[in-house]
C-alpha positions as CSV (number, residue, x, y, z in Angstrom):
1,E,13.2,47.1,99.8
2,R,12.0,45.4,96.5
3,V,9.5,47.4,94.6
4,I,7.5,46.2,91.5
5,C,6.9,49.1,88.9
6,S,4.3,48.5,86.3
7,H,2.9,50.5,83.4
8,A,0.8,49.3,80.5
9,G,1.6,45.6,81.1
10,L,5.3,46.2,81.5
11,S,6.7,45.4,84.9
12,F,10.1,45.3,86.5
13,A,11.5,45.1,90.0
14,M,13.8,47.6,91.5
15,L,15.5,48.2,95.0
16,T,15.0,51.4,97.0
17,D,18.2,53.0,98.6
18,A,18.7,53.1,102.4
19,A,16.4,56.1,102.7
20,G,13.5,54.2,100.8
21,R,13.9,56.3,97.6
22,A,14.2,55.0,94.0
23,E,14.2,56.7,90.7
24,V,13.6,55.5,87.2
25,A,12.8,56.9,83.8
26,I,10.2,54.6,82.2
27,P,9.5,54.8,78.4
28,A,5.8,55.5,78.0
29,M,3.9,52.7,76.3
30,M,0.5,54.7,76.3
31,R,-0.4,58.4,76.1
32,E,-2.3,57.8,79.4
33,G,1.0,57.2,81.3
34,R,-0.2,55.4,84.5
35,V,2.5,54.0,86.8
36,E,2.1,51.9,89.9
37,A,4.8,50.8,92.5
38,A,3.9,47.8,94.6
39,F,5.7,47.2,97.8
40,A,6.2,44.1,100.0
41,D,3.6,45.1,102.5
42,A,0.9,45.2,99.8
43,S,0.8,49.0,99.5
44,V,0.7,50.6,96.1
45,L,1.5,54.0,95.0
46,G,0.4,55.3,91.7
47,A,0.7,58.3,89.4
48,E,-0.6,59.5,86.0
49,R,0.7,61.8,83.4
50,I,-0.4,62.3,79.9
51,V,2.5,61.7,77.6
52,P,2.4,63.7,74.3
53,H,4.4,63.3,71.2
54,L,4.2,59.4,71.2
55,D,3.1,59.7,67.7
56,T,6.7,60.0,66.5
57,L,7.7,56.8,68.3
58,R,7.3,53.0,68.2
59,R,8.4,50.8,71.1
60,F,8.7,47.1,71.7
61,A,9.1,45.7,75.2
62,I,9.7,42.5,77.0
63,S,9.5,41.9,80.9
64,G,9.9,38.8,83.0
65,G,11.9,37.0,85.5
66,G,13.4,34.2,83.3
67,G,16.4,36.0,81.9
68,V,14.7,36.7,78.5
69,H,16.4,39.5,76.5
70,L,15.5,41.4,73.3
71,N,17.7,41.5,70.1
72,V,16.5,43.9,67.6
73,Y,17.8,44.0,63.9
74,E,17.0,46.9,61.7
75,N,17.3,46.8,57.9
76,G,18.7,43.4,57.8
77,A,21.6,43.8,60.2
78,A,23.1,40.7,61.7
79,F,24.2,40.1,65.3
80,G,26.9,42.5,66.4
81,E,26.6,44.8,63.3
82,A,25.4,48.4,63.1
83,G,21.5,48.1,63.3
84,H,21.6,45.5,65.9
85,Y,20.4,46.6,69.4
86,S,20.3,44.7,72.7
87,A,20.9,45.4,76.4
88,T,24.6,44.8,75.7
89,K,24.4,47.0,72.7
90,P,21.8,49.6,73.5
91,G,22.6,52.3,71.0
92,D,21.9,56.0,71.7
93,F,18.4,57.3,70.5
94,A,20.0,60.8,69.8
95,V,22.8,59.3,67.7
96,E,21.6,56.0,66.3
97,H,19.0,57.5,64.0
98,G,16.2,57.3,66.7
99,A,16.9,53.7,68.1
100,S,17.9,52.3,71.4
101,V,17.2,49.7,74.0
102,V,16.8,50.6,77.6
103,T,17.0,48.1,80.5
104,L,14.8,48.5,83.6
105,G,15.0,46.8,86.9
106,D,17.7,45.6,89.3
107,P,19.2,42.1,88.8
108,E,20.3,42.1,92.4
109,A,16.6,42.3,93.7
110,D,15.2,39.2,95.2
111,H,13.2,37.4,92.4
112,P,14.4,39.9,89.7
113,I,12.0,41.1,87.1
114,I,13.9,42.8,84.2
115,A,12.3,44.8,81.3
116,E,13.9,45.8,78.1
117,V,12.2,48.6,75.9
118,Y,13.4,49.2,72.2
119,T,12.5,52.6,70.9
120,A,12.6,53.7,67.3
121,S,11.2,56.4,65.3
122,A,7.6,55.8,63.9
123,G,9.1,55.8,60.5
124,A,11.6,52.9,61.1
125,T,11.3,50.2,58.7
126,S,12.3,46.6,58.4
127,V,12.8,45.7,62.0
128,G,13.3,42.1,63.0
129,I,12.9,41.2,66.8
130,E,13.7,38.1,68.7
131,A,13.7,36.9,72.3
132,E,16.9,35.4,73.7
133,A,17.2,33.3,76.9
134,E,20.3,31.5,78.3
135,V,19.8,28.0,79.6
136,T,20.8,28.3,83.4
137,A,20.6,25.9,86.3
138,E,17.4,27.9,87.5
139,S,15.7,27.7,83.8
140,C,16.7,24.2,82.5
141,G,14.0,21.9,82.0
142,R,11.3,24.6,82.8
143,A,9.2,27.1,80.9
144,V,10.1,30.6,81.1
145,K,7.6,33.3,80.6
146,A,7.8,36.9,79.6
147,H,5.3,39.6,78.6
148,V,5.7,41.3,75.2
149,I,4.3,44.7,74.4
150,S,4.2,46.7,71.3
151,M,3.3,50.5,71.0
152,A,2.7,52.7,68.0
153,S,1.2,56.1,68.0
154,G,0.7,56.1,71.8
155,Q,-1.4,53.0,71.8
156,I,-0.8,49.4,72.6
157,V,-1.0,47.4,69.4
158,M,0.1,44.0,70.9
159,R,0.2,42.7,74.4
160,E,1.0,38.9,74.8
161,T,2.7,36.4,77.1
162,L,5.5,34.4,75.7
163,S,6.0,31.0,77.1
164,Q,9.2,29.2,76.1
165,S,10.2,25.6,77.2
166,M,13.9,25.5,77.9
167,P,16.1,22.5,77.1
168,A,17.2,20.0,79.8
169,C,20.1,20.8,82.2
170,D,22.7,19.2,79.9
171,A,22.3,22.4,77.6
172,I,23.4,24.9,80.4
173,G,25.1,27.8,78.7
174,D,23.2,27.4,75.5
175,L,20.9,30.2,74.1
176,V,17.3,29.7,73.1
177,I,16.3,32.1,70.4
178,A,12.5,32.8,69.7
179,P,11.4,35.1,66.8
180,L,8.9,37.7,67.7
181,P,6.6,39.9,65.6
182,G,8.7,42.6,64.0
183,W,7.5,45.2,61.4
184,D,8.1,46.2,57.8
185,G,7.3,49.8,57.0
186,P,6.0,52.7,59.1
187,M,3.0,52.0,61.3
188,T,0.1,54.3,62.2
189,V,-2.7,53.4,64.3
190,A,-6.2,55.0,63.5
């Protein structure tokens, strides 16, 4: 069954197994970690947990159903170089100096909703972020929308909706790149 999980404005769709179970580790976007799971019959399950130690992390997330993905560039990295993170180059938080991208959601779900969350240490500096969407038969000539969320010190510092008009269908296979707010220097929220 398709289940839509949501937390702090971040949403993604996943599928349960044959026994009706699903497991996922969701990167916390707020100290008050409320998560809800909505089912097709309109029932909703919710849980809360206080998430300590978010002061040491910064997160940037994007979620939506239009095939929009993150590309993150640390310290002036170029596409494919060390310091570039994406769903296809996720990094390892323990190895990559505290940086990685996690993908949430099941692309096989009916009407997929996918989320990508970049996590870095609070002291990470010079981070450039962009959204990338491929022009497909489903998206050409339409607007794709995604939710963009940024967290620092356990608090949401930005929550916006990105709406990007896609080119006509003669551009299928091309990529549309949109710069998103990045950051220079460590961030603290008072």
